N, C-alpha and C positions, 0 to 999 in steps of 0.2 A: 653623811657624817655619822660615825658610830656614836651611840648615846654616851659611852664612857668618855669619848673625846670631847663631846659637848660639855659634860659635867666638869671635866678637867679645866676646860677653858673658863667656865663660869667661876670655878674655884680660884683660878689665877686672877681673874678680874676683881673678885672680891678681895683677894690678898693685896691687890694694888689699888684698892679704894675706888674701883670703877674705871680707872684710866690705865691704859697700857699703850706703849709704843709698838711700832712694827718690830723693832729690835728686841723688845721684851718678849713678844710673841714668838719670834724666831728662836730665841734662847730656850724657850719652853717646848721647842720642836713642833710648833704648829706650822703647817704648810701654807703657802700663799693661797692655794685652792680652798683650804678650810677657812681661812680668814675671809676670803671673798664670799664664800657660801653664807657665812653668818652675816656678813654685811648686806648681801642681797636680800636676806630674810628679815633684816631690820633688828637683828639681835645685838649687833654692834653697829655703831655709826662713826664714820670718819669725820672728825671736826677740823682736821688740818692734815697736811701731808705727813704720813707716818705716825699718826696718833688716832686712837680710838677710845670711845666711851661705850660701856656696856649698858644697854637699855633693859636687860632682863636679869640682872644679878641682884635685884632687890634694893638698889640704892637710888636715891634721888639726887640730882645735881644741887649743890648748895646755891644760895642767892648770888654769891660772888663767883660763880663758875667761869664767867668770861675772863676774869683776871687770872684765875688759876690756869685756864687753858692757854692764855698768852704766855705764861711762864713755862708751861710744858713745852711749847714750841721754841721759846727762847728764854732760858733761865736767867740770862743777864739783862733782860729788859726791865724797865722801871715804869710803872704807871705814873703818868704825869698830867700837868695842866688841869683842865676841868674834870677829868676822870679822877684824878687824885683828890681834888676838892670834894667830889661826890663821896668818895670813900671816907673822907674825914668828916662827913656829915654837913658840909657847907651848902651843897645843892640838894634841893628837894627831889629832883628828878634825875635819874641816871642819863647821862648823855647818850645820844643815839649811836655815836661813834666813839670807840675807846681810844684815848690818847696814850701813846706808848713812846718811851724814849729808849734809844740804844746808842752806843758809841758810833762815831762816824766810820770806824773801821769794820763794824759789824755789818756784813752783807747777807746775813742769814735771811732767807725768805720767810715772811710772816703772813701767810694767807690762811685765814680762818673762816668759819661759817658766819661770822658777824663782822661788820666793818671796823677797821682800825685805821688810825692815821699815825704815821711814824715821824717822830722828831729826833733830831740829833742834838741833845742838850749837853752842855759842858758841866761836869761835876766840879764843885769847888772844894770838896773834901772836908766839909764841916761835919762836926759830930751830929749824928741823927739826921743828916741830910737825906739819907735813904733808909727807909724802915722796912723790915720784913714782916709780912703778915703770915702767920703760921695757921694752917688749917689741916683738918684730917684728910683732905683730898690732895694736898700739895701746897707749897708755899709760893708767894709772889712778893715782889718788891713794889713799893710806892714811895714817891717823894714826900717829905714832911710837909705839914700844912704851910709853914712859913715859906719854904722853898716853892711850893705850888702857888701861893699868892704872888710871889715875885715873878715867876714865869708867866702867869696869867696877865700881870700888869705890863710886863715888857713885851708881850706878844699878843696884845689885846685884839689885833687885827685878825688873829686866827680863831677868835671866839665870836659866837652870836652875841649881839648887843645885850639881849635880856640876860644871858648867862653871865656875861661880863659884869653887868650892874648888880646881879645877885651876889657875885663874888666880892665886889667892892663893898656892898652893904654889910656882908658878913665880916669882912676885914675891919670895918669900923667898930665892930663889937669886940675886936681882939687887939686893943691898944697895947697890951703888954708885949705884943709881937713886933712892935714898930722898930725897936733897936736892932733886933735880929734880922728883920726884913731889909733894913738899910745895909746891913753887913753883906747880905746876899746881893743886893743891888749894886754895891760897890764892886764886888768880885765879878759880877756879870755885866758891868758897865751899863747899868739900867737905872741910875739914881734919878735921872730926869723923868723917866716913866713913872717911878714910884711917887715922886713929888707931885705929879699931876693928879694923883688920886685925891688930894685935898681940894682940888678945884672942881671936882665933879659934884 
């Protein structure tokens, strides 16, 4: 690869905050062979089909890079369940597997370099149900704290017991959310699941 081509690609990755898609690279007239050459040399790394991160353009991935990369692959996805609770500061430790929600009609493949589990959660259309996290590397969506509590309570079988209990204990310190939680529970037909929290 010519040095000027290399520098041009590094400049483009910088302009895109370290992330570029295959389509982005093609628009800038980089060939498949050039892309593959830099991938083989470790200058860029593929983290999902059609998406690359530049390891040599002077940028470090942010702490929440996994959620940014999920959104790169599927901009309509929403971080949910225990992962959303972690982002809201409820869990001390980041879950090993990222929980992501998409619509049932969304059949886009989501294969990344880290494990995810996919849910098909119904949105109820409440204000602030879905929040957008804006970063310099790209934006991603997450469910609100109260919606995340509701989902964890109604689908507790999907969670490890210690994580579930940590979420329950955190909820007990958020009494002001109870009315809103029941509103979600009614819409999602999960009132019984929420009422069982008081018995734990």
